[in-house]
C-alpha positions in Angstrom: 15.2 19.7 -34.0 17.0 20.1 -30.8 15.0 21.2 -28.0 15.7 24.8 -26.3 16.6 23.6 -22.9 18.8 20.6 -24.6 20.8 23.4 -26.3 21.1 25.5 -23.1 22.1 22.4 -21.1 24.8 21.6 -23.7 26.1 24.9 -23.6 26.3 24.9 -20.0 28.2 21.4 -19.9 30.8 23.3 -22.5 31.3 25.9 -20.0 31.8 24.0 -17.4 34.3 21.8 -19.2 36.0 24.9 -20.1 36.0 26.0 -16.7 37.8 22.7 -15.5 40.2 22.9 -18.7 41.3 26.5 -17.5 41.7 25.2 -13.9 43.2 21.5 -14.3 46.6 22.6 -13.0 45.0 23.5 -9.6 42.8 20.7 -9.5 46.0 18.4 -10.7 48.2 19.8 -7.6 45.3 20.1 -4.7 43.5 16.9 -5.8 40.2 18.7 -5.5 38.5 16.1 -7.8 39.5 13.2 -5.8 36.8 13.4 -3.3 34.3 11.1 -4.9 34.8 8.5 -7.7 32.1 6.4 -9.2 32.7 3.7 -12.0 33.8 6.1 -14.7 33.3 9.4 -13.4 35.0 11.8 -11.1 33.3 14.8 -9.0 34.9 18.3 -9.4 33.8 21.1 -7.3 33.2 24.4 -9.7 32.3 27.5 -8.3 29.0 29.0 -9.1 28.3 32.0 -10.9 26.3 34.3 -8.6 24.4 37.3 -9.9 24.9 40.2 -7.7 22.1 41.7 -5.8 21.3 44.2 -3.0 20.0 43.6 0.2 18.3 46.0 2.4 19.1 46.2 6.1 16.7 47.2 8.8 15.1 50.6 8.8 17.5 53.4 10.7 20.4 51.4 10.8 22.6 53.5 8.4 23.8 52.9 5.2 26.0 54.6 2.3 26.7 58.5 3.1 25.4 58.2 6.8 27.5 58.0 9.8 31.5 57.7 10.0 33.4 55.3 7.5 36.1 55.3 5.1 36.3 53.8 1.4 36.4 50.1 1.8 34.7 49.9 4.9 32.0 47.3 4.8 28.3 48.3 4.6 25.7 47.0 7.0 26.3 45.2 10.3 29.1 42.8 11.4 32.8 42.7 10.2 34.4 41.9 6.9 36.5 39.4 8.2 35.9 36.4 10.8 36.8 33.2 11.8 33.2 31.8 11.1 32.4 31.3 14.3 29.6 33.1 16.2 25.9 33.1 15.8 23.9 32.4 12.5 23.6 35.3 10.1 21.6 36.3 7.0 24.7 37.6 4.9 26.1 35.7 1.5 29.1 33.5 2.2 32.3 33.9 0.3 31.9 31.4 -2.2 29.5 28.6 -3.5 30.2 25.6 -5.0 28.4 22.7 -6.8 29.9 19.4 -8.0 29.9 18.8 -11.6 30.2 15.3 -13.0 32.7 14.5 -15.6 33.7 11.2 -17.3 37.1 9.6 -16.7 38.0 9.4 -20.6 37.0 12.8 -21.0 39.3 14.1 -17.9 42.2 11.9 -19.5 41.7 13.9 -22.7 42.0 16.9 -21.0 45.0 15.8 -19.5 46.4 14.9 -22.5 45.8 18.2 -24.1 46.8 20.4 -21.1 50.3 18.6 -20.7 50.8 17.9 -24.6 51.2 14.3 -23.9 51.7 12.2 -26.9 49.4 9.1 -27.8 50.9 6.0 -26.5 52.6 3.6 -29.1 52.5 0.2 -27.7 55.5 -2.1 -27.8 56.2 -5.0 -30.0 53.9 -8.0 -29.7 51.2 -6.2 -27.6 47.8 -7.6 -28.4 46.2 -10.4 -26.6 43.2 -12.3 -28.4 40.1 -12.3 -26.4 37.0 -14.1 -27.5 33.5 -12.1 -27.7 30.0 -13.5 -28.4 27.8 -11.1 -30.8 24.4 -11.8 -31.7 24.3 -11.8 -35.2 22.0 -14.6 -36.8 18.6 -16.4 -36.2 18.5 -20.2 -36.2 15.4 -22.5 -35.6 16.3 -24.1 -32.1 17.7 -22.5 -29.0 16.9 -21.7 -25.4 13.4 -20.0 -24.6 15.6 -17.0 -22.9 16.8 -16.3 -26.6 13.5 -16.6 -28.7 12.9 -13.6 -30.8 9.3 -12.6 -29.9 9.0 -10.4 -33.1 10.3 -12.6 -35.9 8.3 -15.5 -34.2 5.2 -13.4 -33.8 5.5 -12.2 -37.9 6.3 -16.2 -38.8 3.2 -17.2 -37.2 0.8 -14.6 -38.6 2.1 -15.5 -42.1 1.2 -19.1 -41.8 -2.0 -18.3 -40.2 -3.0 -15.6 -43.1 -1.8 -18.4 -45.7 -3.8 -21.0 -44.2 -6.9 -18.8 -43.8 -6.8 -19.2 -40.1 -6.5 -15.7 -39.3 -9.5 -13.7 -38.3 -9.5 -9.9 -38.2 -12.5 -9.6 -36.0 -10.6 -12.0 -33.3 -7.1 -11.2 -34.1 -5.4 -13.9 -32.0 -2.0 -15.3 -33.1 -0.8 -18.6 -31.5 2.7 -19.7 -32.6 3.1 -23.3 -33.0 6.7 -25.2 -32.4 7.6 -24.7 -36.0 7.2 -20.9 -35.8 9.5 -20.0 -33.2 12.7 -18.5 -33.8 15.7 -17.7 -31.9 18.8 -15.6 -31.7 22.3 -16.9 -32.4 25.5 -15.7 -31.4 28.8 -16.1 -33.6 31.8 -15.9 -31.6 34.8 -13.5 -32.8 38.5 -13.2 -31.6 39.4 -9.5 -31.2 42.7 -8.2 -30.2 43.1 -6.2 -27.0 45.9 -4.0 -25.7 46.9 -4.6 -22.4 49.1 -3.0 -19.8 50.3 -3.9 -16.4 51.4 -0.9 -14.0 53.1 -1.8 -10.7 53.3 0.9 -8.1 56.2 0.5 -5.5 56.5 2.7 -2.7 58.8 3.2 0.2 56.6 3.0 3.3 59.4 3.2 6.2 59.2 5.7 9.0 60.7 8.5 6.6 57.8 8.4 4.2 55.0 10.7 6.2 51.1 11.3 5.2 51.9 14.3 3.1 54.3 12.2 0.9 51.9 9.4 0.4 49.0 12.1 -0.6 51.2 13.4 -3.4 51.8 9.8 -4.5 47.9 9.4 -4.3 46.9 12.4 -6.4 49.9 11.7 -8.9 48.9 8.0 -9.3 45.2 9.0 -9.9 46.2 10.9 -13.0 48.8 8.6 -14.1 45.9 5.6 -14.1 43.6 8.2 -16.0 45.7 8.5 -18.8 47.1 4.8 -19.1 43.4 3.7 -19.1 42.5 6.0 -21.9 45.3 4.5 -24.1 44.7 0.6 -23.5 41.8 -1.6 -23.5 42.8 -3.2 -20.1 44.7 -2.4 -17.4 46.0 -4.6 -14.5 47.3 -2.7 -11.3 49.7 -4.1 -8.7 50.6 -2.6 -5.3 54.2 -3.0 -3.8 54.9 -1.7 -0.6 58.2 -2.0 1.3 60.7 -0.9 4.0 63.1 -4.0 4.3 61.0 -6.3 3.3 58.7 -5.8 0.4 55.1 -7.3 -0.1 52.3 -7.1 -2.4 49.1 -5.1 -1.0 45.6 -3.8 -2.4 45.1 -0.1 -3.0 43.7 1.0 0.6 46.7 -0.8 2.3 48.9 0.9 -0.2 48.3 4.7 0.6 47.5 4.1 4.3 50.5 2.0 5.5 53.1 3.4 7.8 56.0 1.4 8.8 59.2 2.0 11.1 61.7 -0.2 9.6 64.9 0.4 7.4 64.8 0.6 3.6 65.8 -1.8 1.0 64.8 -1.0 -2.6 66.0 -4.3 -4.1 63.5 -6.3 -2.0 60.6 -4.5 -3.9 62.4 -4.7 -7.4 62.7 -8.7 -6.6 58.9 -8.8 -5.8 58.3 -6.9 -9.1 60.3 -9.0 -11.3 58.5 -12.0 -10.1 55.2 -10.7 -10.6 56.1 -9.6 -14.1 57.5 -13.1 -15.0 55.3 -15.3 -13.7 51.8 -13.9 -14.5 52.4 -11.1 -17.5 54.5 -12.6 -20.6 56.9 -9.8 -21.4 55.9 -10.0 -25.0 52.2 -9.6 -24.7 51.9 -6.8 -22.2 52.8 -3.1 -21.9 54.5 -2.7 -18.6 54.9 0.4 -16.5 56.7 0.6 -13.3 56.2 3.5 -10.9 58.3 3.7 -7.8 57.9 6.6 -5.4 60.4 6.9 -2.3 62.3 9.9 0.0 65.3 8.3 -1.4 66.5 6.4 1.6 68.4 2.9 0.8 70.7 0.8 2.8 74.1 1.9 1.5 75.2 -1.4 0.5 71.8 -2.3 -1.0 72.4 0.9 -3.9 74.7 -1.5 -6.1 72.4 -4.7 -6.2 69.3 -2.5 -6.8 71.0 -0.8 -9.9 72.0 -4.2 -11.1 68.5 -5.8 -10.7 66.9 -2.6 -12.4 69.1 -3.1 -15.4 69.2 -7.0 -15.7 65.2 -7.7 -14.9 63.0 -4.6 -15.2 64.3 -1.9 -17.9 65.0 -4.5 -20.8 61.2 -5.6 -20.5 59.3 -2.5 -19.6 57.7 0.3 -21.6 58.5 2.9 -18.8 60.3 2.6 -15.4 59.6 6.0 -13.5 61.0 6.8 -10.3 59.9 10.0 -8.4 61.6 10.8 -5.5 59.5 12.6 -2.9 61.0 15.5 -1.0 60.8 14.4 3.0 62.1 15.9 5.8 63.7 13.0 7.1 64.9 10.8 3.8 68.5 11.3 2.6 67.7 11.7 -1.1 70.5 9.7 -2.4 68.9 6.9 -4.5 68.3 9.3 -7.5 71.8 10.0 -7.5 72.5 6.6 -8.3 69.9 6.2 -10.8 71.3 9.2 -12.7 74.5 7.5 -13.2 72.8 4.9 -15.7 70.0 7.4 -17.1 71.6 8.1 -20.3 72.1 4.4 -21.1 68.1 3.6 -21.0 65.7 5.6 -22.7 62.8 4.1 -20.7 64.1 5.1 -17.3 62.4 8.3 -16.1 63.4 10.3 -13.0 61.4 13.1 -11.5 61.7 14.9 -8.1 58.6 15.8 -6.5 59.4 18.7 -3.7 55.5 19.2 -3.1 52.1 19.1 -4.5 52.8 21.6 -6.9 55.6 19.6 -8.7 52.8 17.0 -9.2 52.0 18.6 -12.9 55.6 18.6 -13.9 56.4 15.2 -12.6 53.2 13.9 -14.7 54.4 15.6 -17.6 58.0 14.1 -17.4 56.7 10.7 -16.9 54.2 10.3 -19.6 55.5 12.9 -22.0 57.7 10.2 -23.8 54.5 8.3 -25.3 56.2 5.0 -24.2 
């Protein structure tokens, strides 16, 4: 029977998760849950529920019905508004927060329910077989680290009782070599559905820190959903100005260059990574490209040709997110719109600000590919 405290704890967790679901759009667009990540857990600030109470002031300091005042005037000492600077006080603050931990899988399920995302149906030949060992049997020989203590003891006890060597007044059981039993494993082949995610981002001078923050938030939610759909995820990061290079995650989000922009360099590197390391028949492949739309004019045609020949025929999705920038021309998305009707797996999104992240994620992942 469940204890009362366990029921109360579960009820509290249900209330918290309900609050998170209600405010998921706010958390998505403002990145409030990205402050700390563990292995499988994210931390979300959730407002506490405070019980109102009276606080008595000093004797003779005035109060309701005493002295001058109008409806809505603050009661007691101090001002209703302020910039937070000054001496310490004894009045309650405007809000209190606690951190609530939620597993990434549960967060991904909330995202799927909120955005009504369809479950992904992996394409074609999408499974890779991996070998896994499972201890399912017992054998007479093996390393001492795998000795089955309980079964060895029982076997020794039965032998001593059968041979009248067991004394209940001195219940000492000493296993011999013949009594020893060891755990044994069986290797099984299990299919795993895997996915490759390649992020590409323009880091030229026209992409500011605000645009990169939008990319970081959106990428977090994309990762959460795809990890929920696949057994294994490989993530690769490509940055480019006029030249592309592969980097780690931290460099991807914090690099800023000052050169020009050639998107074709990123496509070429993405193509090489895919063909050399990830057989297209075995992997579900996703490309997510973020840019402010700047591209060297003569490079547009070669970009579109490379996209149609080398990337689109082999990937589940190619998602292009154009982030609004005060310096970017925004022209590249117009080039991609010319071919969008030819490719079902090509998705385009214009991300003007953080509030547009929510709809962009739904647009990218809503096809269930």
